[in-house]
C-alpha positions, 0 to 999 in steps of 0.5 A, spaced: 499 500 500 505 504 499 504 510 495 507 510 488 508 517 486 509 522 492 515 525 489 510 528 484 504 529 488 502 536 488 499 537 495 496 544 493 491 541 488 490 535 493 487 539 498 481 540 495 476 540 501 473 547 502 475 547 509 482 548 507 481 554 503 477 557 509 482 556 514 488 558 509 483 565 509 482 565 517 489 564 519 492 569 513 488 575 517 490 572 524 497 571 522 497 564 525 500 558 522 496 552 521 497 545 518 493 539 516 497 533 520 497 526 521 492 520 518 489 525 513 496 527 510 498 519 510 492 517 507 492 522 501 499 519 500 496 512 500 490 514 495 486 512 501 479 515 503 479 519 509 473 523 513 477 525 518 481 531 518 486 534 524 488 540 523 494 543 528 494 551 529 500 554 533 495 558 537 488 556 539 485 550 536 478 552 539 478 559 537 480 557 530 475 551 530 469 557 532 471 561 526 471 556 521 464 553 524 461 560 523 463 559 515 459 552 514 452 553 514 449 547 517 455 545 521 456 542 528 461 544 533 463 540 539 468 544 544 472 540 549 475 545 553 479 540 558 483 538 552 484 544 548 480 541 542 474 542 538 471 538 533 467 541 526 463 536 523 461 538 516 456 534 512 460 527 513 467 530 514 469 531 522 475 536 522 478 536 529 482 543 531 488 543 536 493 547 538 500 546 537 503 542 544 508 538 547 507 533 552 510 529 558 508 523 561 507 520 568 509 513 569 502 511 572 498 514 566 498 515 559 494 522 560 499 527 558 502 534 561 500 538 556 503 545 554 503 549 548 508 548 543 511 549 536 509 545 530 516 541 531 513 540 538 507 537 536 510 533 530 515 530 536 509 528 540 506 524 534 506 516 534 509 514 528 513 518 522 508 516 517 503 520 522 507 526 523 507 529 516 504 535 516 501 540 510 501 548 511 495 551 510 498 558 511 497 562 504 504 563 502 506 556 504 500 553 502 500 545 501 508 545 503 510 539 506 513 538 513 517 532 514 522 532 519 522 524 520 523 522 513 515 519 514 515 519 506 521 515 505 517 510 511 511 510 507 514 508 500 518 503 504 512 500 508 515 501 514 512 503 522 517 507 526 517 511 531 519 519 531 523 519 537 526 513 542 521 507 541 521 505 549 520 512 551 514 512 545 511 506 548 512 507 555 509 514 555 502 511 551 502 504 551 496 504 547 501 506 541 504 498 541 497 496 539 497 502 534 503 500 530 500 492 530 494 495 527 497 499 522 502 494 520 496 489 519 491 494 516 497 497 511 501 491 510 507 494 513 513 492 517 515 495 523 522 497 523 527 493 528 528 497 533 521 500 533 519 492 535 524 491 540 521 497 543 514 494 544 517 488 546 521 491 552 515 495 554 509 490 553 507 489 560 505 497 560 499 495 556 496 493 562 495 501 564 491 501 558 483 500 558 480 494 555 475 498 551 481 502 547 485 495 546 479 492 543 477 498 539 484 497 536 483 489 536 477 490 532 480 495 527 486 490 526 481 484 525 477 487 520 483 487 516 484 483 509 489 478 513 488 479 521 492 473 523 498 479 522 496 482 528 495 477 533 502 474 530 505 480 532 502 481 538 504 474 540 511 475 538 511 482 542 509 479 548 502 482 548 498 476 548 500 474 555 496 480 557 490 481 553 488 474 550 492 469 554 487 464 551 490 464 545 497 464 547 496 457 552 494 454 544 501 455 542 506 449 542 505 442 540 506 436 545 509 430 543 508 422 545 514 419 541 513 421 534 505 422 535 504 430 536 498 434 534 498 440 530 499 447 533 492 450 534 495 457 534 497 457 527 491 453 526 487 458 529 490 464 524 489 460 518 481 459 519 481 466 521 484 468 515 480 463 511 474 466 514 476 474 513 476 472 505 469 470 505 466 475 510 466 482 513 462 480 519 466 482 525 463 477 530 464 471 525 471 473 525 471 473 532 468 466 532 474 464 528 479 467 533 476 463 539 473 457 536 478 452 539 480 456 546 477 450 549 482 445 547 488 447 552 483 445 557 481 438 554 487 436 551 489 429 552 493 423 550 490 416 548 494 410 547 490 408 541 488 414 537 493 419 540 491 426 542 484 428 543 480 435 544 473 431 546 468 436 547 473 443 546 467 446 542 462 446 548 468 448 553 470 454 548 462 456 548 462 457 556 469 460 556 466 465 551 462 470 556 469 471 560 473 473 555 468 478 552 467 481 559 474 482 561 475 485 554 469 489 555 466 486 548 459 487 548 455 482 552 449 482 548 447 478 542 453 479 539 457 475 544 451 469 544 452 469 536 460 468 537 457 462 543 453 459 538 458 459 533 464 456 537 459 451 540 456 448 533 463 449 529 464 441 530 457 439 527 458 440 520 465 437 520 462 431 524 456 430 519 461 431 513 465 425 516 459 421 517 453 419 512 448 425 512 442 423 515 436 428 514 435 428 522 442 431 523 441 436 518 434 437 521 438 438 528 443 443 525 438 447 522 434 448 528 440 449 532 443 454 527 437 458 525 438 464 520 446 463 522 447 457 518 451 460 512 456 464 517 457 457 521 458 453 514 463 459 512 467 458 519 467 450 518 469 450 511 475 455 513 476 450 519 479 445 514 486 446 514 490 439 513 497 439 510 493 433 507 490 436 500 486 430 499 483 430 505 481 437 505 478 436 498 474 430 501 472 434 506 470 440 502 466 435 497 462 433 503 460 439 505 457 441 498 453 435 500 452 437 507 449 444 504 445 441 499 442 437 504 441 443 508 437 447 502 433 441 501 431 439 508 429 447 509 425 447 503 421 441 505 420 441 513 421 449 514 425 448 520 430 453 521 428 458 527 421 453 527 417 453 533 413 446 534 406 447 532 403 445 538 405 450 544 405 448 552 399 453 553 395 449 547 397 442 551 395 445 558 388 447 554 387 440 551 388 436 557 386 442 562 392 441 566 396 447 570 404 448 569 408 442 570 414 438 568 409 433 564 408 439 559 416 440 558 417 432 557 411 433 551 414 439 548 421 436 548 418 429 545 414 433 540 421 437 538 425 431 537 419 427 533 419 433 528 427 433 528 428 426 527 422 426 522 418 421 526 412 426 524 412 433 519 412 439 522 404 440 521 399 442 526 394 436 525 400 430 526 403 434 532 397 435 535 395 427 534 402 426 537 401 429 543 395 426 544 398 419 543 404 421 548 400 424 553 396 417 553 402 414 556 402 419 562 395 417 563 392 423 560 386 424 556 384 431 552 378 434 554 372 436 550 371 443 549 
């Protein structure tokens, strides 16, 4: 993703948004200096679209924002006095204004002590050289590039590097470690050696960062074209130990004699990338990341068959809420979706190994519901054997499973089905009050439909319930 024509780019002509001309005119009157800086400049060079514009002024950021706001009818101004910043939203573009500043940090906090400063001070406090690039918005130097740390060269070479001492940079604000890895993952860049060493040496400092901020970076990383890059870098840097120890526990291969098992961490990375190739669903990608987290707890060695991970999917399903709670991820339907995917991810694989029965397909449809396609995407990505013939055999069998799913759904309408006779109807039929008997009858009806004993039809279901109830000594009342 490195820029191809940065040396020939006419920055003056590239600053097309009207806000830049407005700022130029305002600072021309006030005598201040203003610059567009950071991500907007980086993305301009990378030819990536950006709706966020950061403008730094050697003066009052809030004062400049207020004047810009008055120049755009319908714009919205937000002022953050405690931070000395302001935001002007102009349609779908957010423009943040801040006064140039220098920062210093306390050991126990990532919140800086802020003082007024120069553009040089402001560029020194930036996280990476590619984010320290600035373009002048003053009239006489409009569009001139200010690049004190060779950020252009780093962009061209695909390098993530800190402007100043990496250990100081990451110790001051440890979230920058996650940002380095996130940018490397999103852009396909390499983290420069001494910069990466700085992450390794200060990894434990990540503990002072809130999980909300960490997960914001992880979610952006997760949505990259190849998200495994980020998690491998987190592991290599020592960050997984503090953020996702469940993933770290999956690393390595145990052997008894010559019998080993696959490295479940690297297997998971393959599955994650496989899902990413086929789905933009963030929570399906989280499902791929966590689908085997139950394996370390269920790993056993059997003299006859070797290494086993029995019920790892069910153990993993139970672990998901704890992971989500610790990471401050949503504990709503998104978590339940991931639980479902983790709990069910072995089912289609088992189906593809055995004869595909209508009963097994009905049960899978019933339990997966509208998420059946996502589940199949996860399971197909889960086939990562080095034995190509085995992979192709599984994928051929998956096609049979998919065909069966379609046939059964069209015939029996099982997906998200509710039995045609409800508990309330059973109580009315037999004039009985709520009791365990009703649950027994409902489960028997559900199993009968899923096993194909009867169709998903009211008359058949009613007759089945009457017959089953007779075994309990119940007869329907005449009403």
